[in-house]
C-alpha positions in Angstrom: 0.0 0.0 0.0 1.2 3.6 -0.7 2.5 5.6 2.3 0.2 8.5 1.4 -2.7 9.3 -0.8 -3.0 12.2 -3.3 -5.8 14.7 -2.7 -7.4 15.0 -6.2 -9.2 18.3 -5.6 -9.3 20.9 -2.9 -11.7 23.9 -2.5 -10.0 27.3 -3.1 -10.6 29.3 0.0 -10.9 32.5 -2.0 -13.4 31.6 -4.7 -14.6 28.1 -3.7 -13.6 26.5 -7.0 -12.3 22.9 -6.8 -8.8 22.7 -8.2 -6.3 19.8 -8.3 -4.2 20.0 -5.1 -0.9 20.2 -7.0 -2.3 23.2 -9.0 -3.5 25.1 -6.0 -0.5 27.5 -5.8 -0.7 28.3 -9.5 -4.4 28.9 -9.2 -3.9 31.3 -6.2 -1.2 33.2 -8.1 -3.0 33.4 -11.4 -6.5 34.1 -10.3 -6.1 35.8 -6.9 -3.0 37.8 -7.2 -1.0 35.8 -4.7 2.9 36.0 -4.9 5.7 33.6 -3.8 7.9 34.7 -0.9 11.4 34.9 -2.4 12.9 33.4 0.8 10.8 30.4 1.4 8.7 30.0 -1.8 5.4 30.0 0.2 2.5 31.8 -1.5 0.8 34.8 0.1 -1.5 37.6 -0.8 0.2 40.9 -1.3 -1.5 42.1 1.9 0.0 39.3 3.9 3.5 39.2 2.5 4.9 41.9 4.8 3.4 40.3 7.8 4.9 37.0 6.8 8.4 38.4 6.4 8.2 40.3 9.7 7.1 37.2 11.6 9.2 34.4 10.0 12.1 36.1 8.4 12.6 38.9 10.9 12.5 41.5 8.1 10.9 44.6 9.5 11.0 46.3 6.2 10.7 44.0 3.2 12.6 45.1 0.1 9.8 46.3 -2.1 12.3 46.6 -5.0 12.5 42.8 -5.3 11.6 41.7 -8.8 9.0 39.1 -9.5 7.8 37.5 -12.7 4.1 38.0 -13.5 2.5 34.6 -14.1 0.2 36.1 -16.7 2.8 37.7 -19.1 6.2 36.9 -17.5 6.9 40.6 -17.2 9.4 41.4 -14.4 7.7 43.7 -11.8 8.7 45.0 -8.4 6.7 44.1 -5.4 5.6 47.7 -5.1 4.2 47.7 -8.6 2.9 44.1 -8.7 -0.6 44.8 -7.6 -0.9 47.8 -9.9 0.4 45.7 -12.8 -2.3 43.1 -12.2 -5.0 45.7 -12.0 -4.0 47.6 -15.1 -2.5 44.9 -17.4 -4.6 41.8 -16.6 -8.0 43.2 -15.7 -7.8 42.1 -12.0 -10.1 43.6 -9.5 -9.5 44.5 -5.9 -12.0 43.3 -3.3 -13.3 46.3 -1.3 -13.9 44.2 1.8 -10.7 42.2 2.3 -8.4 43.9 -0.3 -7.5 40.7 -2.1 -6.8 40.9 -5.9 -8.9 38.6 -8.0 -9.1 38.0 -11.7 -12.4 39.0 -13.2 -13.1 35.3 -13.8 -13.1 34.5 -10.1 -14.1 37.8 -8.5 -17.8 37.2 -8.5 -17.2 33.7 -7.0 -14.9 35.2 -4.4 -17.5 37.7 -3.3 -20.2 35.0 -2.9 -17.9 32.4 -1.3 -16.0 34.7 1.0 -18.4 37.5 1.7 -21.9 36.1 0.8 -22.5 39.0 -1.6 -24.1 38.7 -5.0 -23.6 40.9 -8.1 -26.3 43.3 -9.2 -26.8 43.0 -13.0 -27.9 46.6 -13.2 -25.2 48.6 -11.4 -22.6 45.8 -11.0 -22.4 46.4 -7.2 -22.3 43.6 -4.7 -25.0 43.2 -2.1 -25.7 40.9 0.8 -29.5 41.1 0.1 -29.7 41.3 -3.7 -33.5 41.2 -3.8 -33.8 44.2 -1.5 -31.1 46.0 -3.3 -32.8 45.6 -6.7 -36.1 46.8 -5.3 -34.8 49.8 -3.4 -32.1 51.0 -5.8 -33.6 50.1 -9.2 -37.3 49.3 -8.5 -36.8 45.9 -10.1 -37.3 42.4 -9.1 -36.2 39.0 -10.5 -38.8 36.8 -12.0 -38.8 33.4 -10.1 -39.6 31.5 -13.3 -37.3 33.0 -16.0 -34.9 35.1 -13.8 -35.4 38.2 -16.0 -35.2 41.5 -14.2 -38.7 43.1 -14.3 -39.9 46.5 -13.1 -41.5 45.9 -9.7 -44.8 47.4 -10.9 -45.0 45.0 -13.9 -44.0 41.7 -12.2 -47.7 40.7 -11.6 -48.7 41.2 -15.2 -45.4 39.5 -16.4 -46.2 36.4 -14.3 -49.7 36.2 -15.6 -49.1 37.0 -19.3 -45.8 35.1 -19.8 -46.0 32.3 -17.2 -49.8 31.8 -16.9 -50.0 32.6 -13.2 -53.3 33.1 -11.5 -54.2 35.5 -8.7 -55.1 34.1 -5.3 -58.6 35.5 -4.4 -57.7 35.6 -0.7 -54.3 37.3 -0.6 -53.9 38.6 -4.2 -50.6 36.8 -4.6 -49.7 35.5 -8.1 -49.5 31.7 -8.0 -48.3 29.1 -10.4 -51.4 27.0 -11.4 -49.6 23.8 -10.6 -49.2 25.0 -7.0 -52.6 26.6 -6.4 -54.0 23.8 -4.3 -51.0 23.8 -2.0 -51.2 27.6 -1.8 -55.0 27.5 -0.9 -54.4 24.9 1.8 -52.4 27.7 3.6 -55.8 29.6 3.7 -57.6 26.5 5.0 -59.4 26.1 1.7 -59.8 23.1 -0.7 -60.9 22.7 -4.3 -64.4 21.5 -5.0 -63.9 18.3 -7.0 -66.9 19.1 -9.2 -66.6 22.7 -10.2 -62.9 23.4 -9.2 -63.8 26.5 -7.2 -62.2 26.9 -3.8 -64.1 26.9 -0.5 -63.1 27.0 3.1 -63.0 23.5 4.6 -65.8 24.4 6.9 -68.3 25.1 4.1 -67.1 22.7 1.4 -69.5 19.9 2.3 -72.5 22.3 2.4 -71.4 23.6 -1.0 -71.3 20.1 -2.5 -74.7 19.3 -1.2 -76.4 22.6 -2.1 -74.7 23.1 -5.5 -74.0 19.6 -6.7 -76.3 17.3 -4.7 -73.2 15.4 -3.6 -72.0 14.1 -0.3 -68.5 12.8 0.8 -68.5 9.2 2.0 -67.1 9.3 5.6 -65.5 5.9 5.0 -63.7 6.2 1.6 -64.1 10.0 0.9 -65.7 9.2 -2.5 -68.1 11.7 -3.9 -71.6 10.2 -3.9 -75.0 11.4 -5.1 -76.9 12.5 -1.9 -79.7 10.0 -2.3 -77.3 7.1 -3.0 -75.1 7.6 0.1 -77.0 5.1 2.3 -77.0 2.5 -0.4 -73.2 3.1 -1.0 -72.5 2.7 2.8 -74.6 -0.4 3.1 -73.3 -2.2 0.0 -69.7 -1.1 0.0 -68.7 -0.6 3.6 -71.0 -2.8 5.7 -70.8 -6.1 3.9 -68.4 -8.9 4.7 -67.5 -12.0 2.7 -68.5 -15.4 3.9 -65.5 -17.5 4.8 -67.1 -20.6 3.4 -68.9 -19.6 0.1 -67.8 -16.0 -0.4 -71.2 -14.5 -0.5 -71.5 -10.9 0.7 -73.7 -10.1 3.7 -74.0 -7.4 6.3 -72.3 -8.3 9.6 -75.7 -8.9 11.2 -77.0 -11.1 8.4 -73.7 -13.0 8.1 -74.3 -14.8 11.4 -77.7 -15.9 10.2 -76.3 -17.0 6.9 -73.6 -19.1 8.6 -76.1 -20.8 10.9 -78.8 -21.5 8.2 -76.6 -22.3 5.2 -73.4 -23.7 6.8 -74.8 -25.2 10.1 -72.6 -23.0 12.3 -73.4 -23.0 16.0 -73.7 -20.0 18.3 -71.8 -19.9 21.6 -74.3 -19.6 24.4 -71.9 -17.5 26.4 -70.5 -14.9 24.1 -72.7 -15.3 21.0 -69.8 -15.9 18.5 -70.9 -18.1 15.6 -68.5 -20.9 14.6 -68.3 -24.5 13.2 -69.7 -27.1 15.6 -66.4 -29.0 15.8 -64.7 -25.8 17.1 -67.4 -24.9 19.6 -66.5 -27.4 22.3 -62.8 -26.3 22.2 -63.9 -22.7 22.3 -66.1 -23.3 25.4 -63.2 -25.1 27.1 -60.5 -22.7 26.4 -62.4 -19.4 26.5 -65.2 -20.0 29.0 
């Protein structure tokens, strides 16, 4: 077995991108403006290099005239000019929160991963609450369906006309038709299965009876014609199958059927009907 295992990928702590472990230093230099210490070859941000040299190399004043090679263009640049070189020549950007230099490719990721700030597509600023920023600064909101930026005053008509939303009659909120039933449940309302209108759960049964002559079966929740409910209950829910011949009878009539047709006997103690050969054993064990 090998003495150690290679780490295939590691998450960059500046932008969150997963990069091969062996390429991490190159990634930090190329995309985040890091630089190698000329004394120990460790990589640091420009802001941390002085601190590193003071602490580990006892250099109170680091020689800012030291020349470094830019990884982007191989130009030789002094430490003092290195940050400016990246900003001007290679379109790097400086984070206004932590001061780190990032390439434009990774700057947006850095702001989200390190500072939880998202980029506004209107003014390019970064905000912790993008939705509130868009509304307050630009009077815009992002459509939840297509993610287009829409004027706040026009979002309702956009959702209706473009995405087929309907307006909730209770709270006036635009709702996707596929989610209208779940939304109405929050208002303690359910859809009438006959006319598809919504009614509070307290009046739905009365609506079904008065408007559609229907009742909800308390056993199976099926919708039954009002005058047929008793018959439905009797035939569907209050019949049992004979264990001998399979005929359907009500529980009351089943005992009579078993005695008259199959010669079952009734226990004089508890009234249970059973085959004669089992009755003696029942009387002995139970009574």
